[in-house]
C-alpha positions as CSV (number, residue, x, y, z in Angstrom):
1,M,116.1,-110.2,101.1
2,D,119.4,-108.4,100.3
3,T,118.6,-105.2,98.4
4,K,122.0,-103.5,98.5
5,H,122.6,-104.0,94.8
6,W,119.1,-103.0,93.7
7,I,118.4,-99.9,91.6
8,F,115.4,-98.2,93.1
9,N,112.9,-95.9,91.2
10,E,114.6,-92.8,92.5
11,G,118.1,-94.0,91.4
12,R,120.4,-92.1,89.1
13,P,122.9,-93.5,86.6
14,A,125.8,-92.4,88.9
15,D,124.4,-94.8,91.5
16,V,125.6,-97.7,89.4
17,P,129.4,-98.2,90.0
18,K,131.8,-98.6,87.1
19,F,133.0,-102.1,86.6
20,G,136.5,-103.5,85.8
21,E,139.1,-102.1,83.6
22,E,136.5,-101.0,81.0
23,G,135.0,-98.6,83.6
24,I,131.5,-99.4,82.2
25,R,128.3,-99.3,84.3
26,V,126.9,-102.8,84.1
27,I,123.3,-103.7,85.0
28,L,122.4,-107.3,84.9
29,L,118.6,-107.7,84.6
30,G,116.6,-110.7,85.5
31,P,113.0,-111.5,86.2
32,P,111.4,-109.3,88.8
33,L,110.9,-110.7,92.2
34,F,107.6,-108.9,92.5
35,K,105.5,-106.3,90.6
36,R,106.7,-102.7,91.0
37,G,105.6,-99.4,89.6
38,W,105.1,-95.8,90.3
39,S,103.2,-92.9,88.9
40,G,105.7,-91.1,86.8
41,G,105.3,-87.4,86.4
42,R,107.6,-84.8,85.1
43,T,109.3,-82.8,87.9
44,F,110.8,-80.4,85.3
45,S,108.6,-79.9,82.3
46,G,111.5,-78.7,80.2
47,L,113.5,-82.0,80.6
48,R,112.3,-84.7,78.3
49,P,113.3,-88.2,79.2
50,E,114.9,-90.4,76.6
51,M,116.3,-93.9,76.3
52,K,117.9,-95.5,73.3
53,L,118.7,-99.1,72.6
54,M,122.0,-98.8,70.8
55,R,122.3,-102.5,69.9
56,V,121.5,-106.0,71.0
57,M,124.6,-107.9,72.2
58,S,125.5,-111.2,70.5
59,K,125.4,-114.4,72.5
60,G,129.2,-114.4,72.6
61,E,129.4,-110.9,74.0
62,V,126.8,-111.8,76.7
63,A,128.9,-114.9,77.6
64,D,132.1,-112.8,77.8
65,W,130.4,-110.3,80.2
66,M,128.9,-113.1,82.3
67,R,132.4,-114.6,82.6
68,K,133.9,-111.3,83.6
69,L,131.3,-110.7,86.2
70,A,131.7,-114.3,87.6
71,E,135.5,-114.0,87.7
72,A,135.6,-110.6,89.3
73,P,137.5,-110.5,92.6
74,Q,135.0,-110.6,95.6
75,E,136.4,-107.3,96.8
76,E,135.5,-105.6,93.5
77,C,132.0,-107.2,93.7
78,R,131.5,-105.8,97.2
79,T,132.4,-102.3,96.1
80,N,131.1,-102.4,92.5
81,A,127.9,-104.3,92.8
82,C,128.7,-107.6,91.1
83,V,125.9,-110.1,91.3
């Protein structure tokens, strides 16, 4: 199983390379291959985790991003984690 493009539990946002001219970090999610989990505890009690869903992309936006990812040069995919 090739795991070189996986994001592991201890990963950081900076581990996700920027993609294309937009310079946006892209994560393409799919169904998990197996169940994973971990006991999350705060390492630093003063740092509160937060995640916000800014918006849901339209079907057209998703199609555009899928096209960009599919058309990316293979060299960019090797260095920038295209799927």
